[in-house]
N, C-alpha and C positions, 0 to 999 in steps of 0.2 A: 457693343462694348459696354461693360459695366463699370461701376465706380472703382472697384479694385484694379481693373486694367488701366484706369486713368490715374491711379495712384492717389486717390482721394480717400484718406482715412477718416477725416472729419470735415463736415460741410454744412451749409445752411440750405434750406429748401424754401421755395415760395410758390404760391398758387394764387391765381386770380379767378374769381367767380366760381364756377363749378370745379375748377382744378384746386381750389382751396382745400376741399376735403381730401384730395390725394396728397397734398403737402402735409396735412395734419396726420394722415395715416402713415406716411413715411416717418414722421417724427415719432409717432407712437411705436412703430415697429423697429426703428433703428436708434433707440435712445442713447446708446453709447457712442454713436457717430455724429449725431445731429448737434450742431452748434446753435441753431436757432431756426425758427419757422415763421414765415410771414404769410398770413391769409388776407388777401386783398379783396374786398367786396364779396366776402364769403356768403354762401347761400345757407338758409336754415333748412333743416330736414322737411320733406313734404308732409310728414305726419306730426310736426310740431304743433301742439295745441295752443290756441290763443295768440298765434302770431300771424300777421298778414305777410305771407311769403313774397308778395309783389309790391309791398309798400316802398315807395321811393325809387322803384325800378323804372327804367326807360321803357317806352312802349314796345320797342323791338325786342328787348329782353323778355318782357311779359309774353309776347306772341311766340317767341322761340320756346320758352319753357312750357307754356300751355300746350303747344304742339307736341313737345316731347312727352309730357304727362299723358296726353291723349293717344300716344303711340303713333303720331304722325311725324313726317319729315317736315321741318319748317320750310316755308316757301322761300325762294331766292330773294335775298334782300331783307329778310326778317331780322337778321342780326346786325343790320347797318342802321345805326341810330346816331351816327356822328354828325355834329353840327360843323359849320365852317370853323368855328373857334376850336372845337376838338381837334380837327384835322391840322390846324395851325400849330397846336401844341405838340402833337405827335410827330409832326414834320419839322418842328423847331426845337424848343428847349427840352422836350421829352424824347427826341429821336434816339437817344441812347437806349431807352427802355425797349423800343422795338427791336433794336439790334441784339439785345439780350434775350428777349422773349421769343421772337420769331423762330430761331433755330430749334428751340425746345418744343414749341407748339407744333411745328411741322412734323416732328417725329411722333407726336401723340394724337394728331388729328384735330387739334384745337383750332379755333378761328385765328386768323392773323391779328397781331396786336394793332396794326394800323387801321383797322376797321374796314379793310377791303375784303371782298369775297375771294375765296380761293377757288381757282378753276379746276 
């Protein structure tokens, strides 16, 4: 189903981490339809000079991205860097975020928002 079938003439897009570039691309391609774009924790390009691509990133994110850059599949659990406090937030006050993100991420193969691995 596409946006026209859904009756969405104008809409906003959002992307988290690696999906930020997809959200920005949608905004660039659909300028007449996009109300706004949100890029959360966006990644810098691999070839960006003078930038530390991994600065401030959690160790699991570093492992996952280094594996991808090397052409390897990340090992199970590489994307799980949630602390108990993180889990409490996504299961409590931020539970709404998972309800919004998970249906969309399932269709594009992204990791689940709650920090749990997909089987």
